[in-house]
C-alpha positions in Angstrom: 3.1 13.5 -14.1 3.9 10.3 -12.2 0.2 9.2 -13.1 0.7 10.2 -16.7 4.0 8.1 -16.9 2.3 5.1 -15.4 -0.5 5.2 -18.0 2.0 5.7 -20.9 3.8 2.7 -19.8 0.7 0.5 -19.6 -0.4 1.6 -23.0 3.1 0.9 -24.6 3.0 -2.5 -22.8 -0.4 -3.2 -24.4 0.8 -2.1 -27.8 3.9 -4.3 -27.7 2.0 -7.3 -26.6 -0.8 -6.9 -29.0 0.6 -5.2 -32.2 -1.8 -3.8 -35.0 -3.3 -6.4 -37.2 -2.2 -5.3 -40.6 -1.2 -7.2 -43.6 2.2 -5.8 -43.6 4.0 -5.2 -40.2 4.8 -1.6 -39.5 8.3 -0.9 -38.2 8.4 2.0 -35.7 11.4 3.7 -34.5 10.4 3.3 -30.9 7.5 1.5 -29.0 6.3 4.9 -27.5 5.9 6.5 -31.0 4.5 3.4 -32.4 2.0 3.2 -29.5 1.0 7.0 -30.3 0.6 6.4 -34.0 -1.6 3.3 -33.2 -3.6 5.3 -30.6 -4.5 8.0 -33.1 -5.5 5.6 -35.8 -7.8 3.6 -33.6 -11.4 5.2 -33.5 -14.4 4.4 -31.6 -12.5 2.2 -29.2 -12.5 4.2 -25.9 -14.7 6.5 -24.1 -14.0 10.2 -24.2 -12.4 10.5 -20.7 -10.1 7.6 -21.5 -8.9 9.1 -24.8 -8.3 12.4 -23.0 -6.2 10.6 -20.4 -4.1 8.4 -22.9 -3.5 11.5 -25.2 -2.3 13.6 -22.3 0.0 10.7 -21.0 1.5 10.2 -24.6 1.8 13.9 -25.1 3.8 14.3 -22.0 6.3 11.4 -22.7 6.7 12.6 -26.4 7.4 16.1 -25.4 10.1 15.0 -23.1 11.7 13.1 -26.1 11.5 16.3 -28.3 13.0 18.4 -25.4 15.9 15.8 -24.9 16.5 15.9 -28.6 15.8 12.1 -29.1 13.0 12.7 -31.5 12.3 15.3 -34.1 8.6 15.9 -34.7 7.0 16.8 -38.1 5.7 20.4 -38.2 2.2 21.2 -38.9 -0.7 18.8 -38.8 1.5 15.9 -39.2 3.0 16.5 -35.8 2.4 13.8 -33.3 2.1 16.6 -30.6 -0.5 18.5 -32.5 -2.6 15.6 -33.2 -2.5 14.3 -29.7 -3.9 17.7 -28.7 -6.3 18.7 -31.6 -7.0 15.5 -33.6 -7.7 12.8 -31.2 -9.4 9.5 -32.1 -13.2 9.4 -32.3 -14.8 8.2 -29.0 -16.9 5.1 -28.8 -20.7 5.9 -29.5 -22.7 6.3 -26.3 -25.4 3.6 -26.2 -28.6 5.0 -24.5 -30.1 2.5 -22.2 -33.7 2.0 -21.4 -35.3 2.6 -18.1 -35.3 -1.3 -17.7 -31.6 -1.5 -18.6 -30.6 1.3 -16.2 -32.5 -0.7 -13.4 -30.7 -3.8 -14.1 -27.2 -2.2 -14.3 -28.1 -0.4 -10.9 -28.9 -3.8 -9.5 -25.7 -5.4 -10.7 -23.7 -2.5 -9.3 -25.3 -2.9 -5.9 -24.8 -6.6 -5.8 -21.1 -6.2 -6.7 -20.7 -3.6 -4.0 -22.2 -5.9 -1.4 -20.0 -8.8 -2.5 -16.7 -6.7 -2.5 -14.8 -7.6 0.5 -13.1 -5.2 2.7 -9.4 -4.9 3.0 -8.2 -7.2 5.8 -7.0 -5.4 8.7 -5.6 -8.1 10.9 -3.4 -11.2 10.6 -2.3 -13.7 13.2 1.3 -14.3 14.2 1.0 -17.9 13.1 -0.3 -16.8 9.7 2.4 -14.2 9.3 5.0 -16.8 10.1 3.4 -19.3 7.7 3.6 -16.6 4.8 7.4 -16.0 5.6 8.1 -19.8 5.6 6.2 -20.2 2.2 8.1 -17.5 0.5 11.5 -18.7 1.9 10.8 -22.2 0.6 10.1 -20.8 -2.7 13.9 -19.6 -2.8 13.8 -17.4 -6.0 15.3 -14.0 -5.6 11.9 -12.1 -5.7 10.3 -14.3 -3.1 13.4 -13.8 -0.8 13.0 -10.2 -1.1 9.2 -10.4 -0.3 10.4 -12.1 2.8 12.4 -9.0 3.7 9.5 -6.7 2.8 7.2 -8.6 5.2 9.7 -8.3 8.1 10.3 -4.7 7.5 6.6 -3.6 6.9 5.3 -5.7 9.8 7.6 -3.6 12.2 7.7 -0.1 10.7 4.1 0.3 10.0 4.7 2.6 7.0 2.7 2.6 3.8 3.5 0.2 1.0 5.2 2.9 -1.2 7.2 4.2 1.7 8.5 0.7 2.5 9.6 0.1 -1.1 11.3 3.6 -1.4 13.1 3.8 2.0 16.8 4.6 2.4 19.3 4.1 5.2 21.4 6.9 6.6 23.5 5.4 9.3 21.0 4.0 11.8 18.2 6.0 10.4 15.6 4.8 8.0 14.0 7.4 5.9 11.3 7.6 3.1 9.5 10.2 1.3 5.9 10.4 2.9 2.9 9.6 0.9 -0.4 11.6 1.4 1.7 14.4 2.9 0.2 17.2 0.6 -3.3 16.7 1.6 -3.1 17.3 5.3 -3.2 13.6 6.3 0.6 13.2 6.7 2.5 14.6 9.7 5.7 15.6 7.7 7.0 15.1 4.3 9.4 12.4 5.5 9.0 9.3 7.4 12.0 8.6 9.9 13.0 6.1 12.5 16.1 5.1 14.3 17.0 1.4 14.3 20.0 1.5 16.5 18.1 -0.5 19.2 17.6 -3.4 16.7 21.3 -3.4 15.9 22.2 -3.5 19.7 19.4 -5.5 21.3 16.9 -6.9 18.7 16.3 -10.5 18.9 15.3 -10.7 15.4 18.4 -9.3 13.8 21.2 -8.9 16.3 24.1 -10.2 14.1 26.7 -7.8 12.7 25.5 -8.3 9.2 22.2 -6.4 9.8 23.1 -3.2 7.8 24.8 -5.0 4.8 21.5 -7.2 4.7 19.4 -4.1 4.9 21.5 -2.1 2.3 21.2 -5.3 -0.1 17.4 -5.4 0.5 17.1 -1.6 -0.4 19.3 -2.1 -3.5 17.1 -5.0 -4.6 14.1 -3.0 -4.1 15.4 -0.5 -6.6 16.3 -3.3 -9.1 12.7 -4.8 -8.8 11.1 -1.5 -9.3 12.9 -0.9 -12.6 12.4 -4.5 -13.7 8.6 -4.3 -13.2 8.3 -0.9 -14.7 7.5 1.4 -11.7 6.7 1.3 -7.9 2.9 0.9 -8.5 3.6 -2.3 -10.8 6.0 -3.6 -8.2 3.4 -3.3 -5.3 0.9 -5.1 -7.7 3.2 -7.9 -8.2 3.8 -8.2 -4.4 0.1 -8.3 -3.7 -0.4 -11.0 -6.6 2.3 -13.2 -4.9 0.8 -12.7 -1.6 -2.7 -13.7 -2.8 -1.2 -16.9 -4.5 0.7 -17.7 -1.1 -2.6 -17.2 0.9 -4.5 -19.5 -1.4 -1.8 -22.2 -1.1 -1.4 -22.0 2.7 -5.3 -21.9 3.1 -5.8 -18.6 4.9 -7.7 -15.4 4.2 -6.1 -13.2 1.6 -3.9 -10.3 2.8 -2.2 -7.5 1.0 0.8 -5.2 1.6 -1.5 -2.8 3.8 -2.3 -5.8 6.0 1.3 -5.5 7.5 0.8 -1.9 8.2 -2.3 -2.7 10.3 -0.4 -5.6 12.0 2.5 -3.2 12.9 0.1 -0.7 14.3 -1.6 -3.4 16.4 1.8 -4.5 17.7 2.4 -0.8 18.6 -0.8 -0.5 20.7 -0.2 -3.8 22.4 3.4 -2.6 23.3 2.0 0.5 25.1 2.5 3.3 22.7 0.4 6.3 23.1 -1.8 7.5 20.1 0.5 10.5 19.4 3.6 8.2 19.5 2.0 5.9 16.9 1.0 8.9 14.8 4.7 10.0 14.8 6.0 6.6 13.9 3.5 6.0 11.0 3.3 9.8 10.1 -0.3 10.4 10.8 -1.2 14.1 11.1 -3.6 13.4 14.0 -3.8 10.9 16.9 -7.2 9.7 16.0 -6.5 8.0 12.6 -4.4 5.1 13.8 -6.5 4.7 17.2 -9.8 4.4 15.4 -9.3 3.1 11.9 -6.2 0.8 12.1 -5.5 -2.6 13.6 -6.8 -3.7 16.9 -4.7 -4.0 20.1 -5.8 -7.7 20.5 -4.4 -8.8 17.1 -0.8 -7.4 18.1 2.1 -8.8 19.6 3.9 -6.9 22.5 7.4 -5.7 21.8 9.9 -3.5 23.6 9.1 0.1 23.2 12.9 1.0 23.0 13.0 -0.7 19.7 11.3 2.2 17.7 13.1 5.3 18.3 11.8 8.5 16.8 12.4 12.4 17.3 10.3 13.6 20.3 10.0 16.9 18.8 7.6 15.5 16.2 5.2 14.7 19.1 4.4 18.5 19.2 3.2 18.4 15.4 0.5 15.8 16.2 -3.0 17.2 16.2 -5.1 15.9 19.1 -8.4 14.8 17.6 -8.9 11.6 19.2 -12.5 10.9 20.6 -12.8 10.2 24.4 -14.6 7.0 24.9 -17.4 7.3 27.7 -19.3 4.2 28.6 -23.0 4.4 29.6 -23.2 5.3 33.4 -26.1 3.0 33.9 -24.2 0.1 32.2 -21.1 0.8 34.2 -23.1 0.5 37.5 -24.6 -2.6 36.2 -21.3 -4.2 35.4 -19.7 -3.1 38.7 -22.7 -4.7 40.6 -22.2 -8.0 38.6 -18.5 -8.1 39.4 -19.1 -7.2 43.0 -21.6 -10.1 43.4 -19.4 -12.5 41.4 -16.3 -11.7 43.7 -18.2 -12.2 47.0 -20.1 -15.4 45.9 -18.7 -18.6 47.4 -15.8 -16.7 48.9 -13.9 -16.8 45.7 -12.1 -13.9 44.2 -12.9 -12.6 40.6 -10.0 -14.2 38.6 -10.5 -17.6 40.4 -14.2 -17.7 39.6 -13.4 -16.9 36.0 -10.9 -19.8 35.9 -8.0 -17.5 35.4 -6.1 -18.2 38.6 -3.9 -21.0 37.0 -2.9 -18.6 34.2 -1.5 -16.1 36.5 
């Protein structure tokens, strides 16, 4: 239902921005109904699968209007609901490609797949601070809200949709978990206690923390309505981040990069795999340990800052692989270290130039 609503909003936005090109303008009673009528009268424009998707999305929205009594549909074949179900637009004709055309198309897809860059999984602390400073200098309300998003997301490690939809209950932060229905989520709710931040956190230790957090949560609801949904809000955040990275001169980051950074910091802070799984709501202890940010990119923080329910540790499935080094290589490394430590009467750290760093 949410996906259909999102598609219907996008189709209505396209219809409003690009009205039908007729000699006389047609006045519709609502943008949704105008979009439905324009869609039904437009033939050979979309593929069959796209037509089925748009028709189902519009049918769902109009049916809700009929049930609410806000729209009276015509009976019979003039009914919009009947036409969306039984008399949809004709799909665009399928052009049969030659064997040579198929080969060229396959080559283009292969090149595009190779050129596609993977999602960035790490960000330096200096780059993170540069992003925050960039948005603070912009000083508009949405940029300042993005500053709060970066601060929250880079510490909690929740998914972007969970960060945007979080709520506060006392000192507890909660959000409806994403991916909880496919076996990849631990529970249907993400939950953390931030009382340690209020008491000892260096980042936000003033008395206005809770009021500032409540204002940020309220603004999140406001921007979600303003941009037309949670998915559209995340798209706008990513667009602003792309512009900021280009202005600063760093590799592009997205909202998921802050999740990777937060998990990297958890690894550097000494959290176990099961504890990280509880904090970020993973069903197994393998996911964050093997597919998310590396420990070397994180920053060590106090473990007491992130407080969670210990009972959730019992729900985490143990599937992490045990890393075993090659015995021959282990003996070789041990011999090299032994020879290095005994040569010239120096210890290992001094011979590597690390004595002064201690």
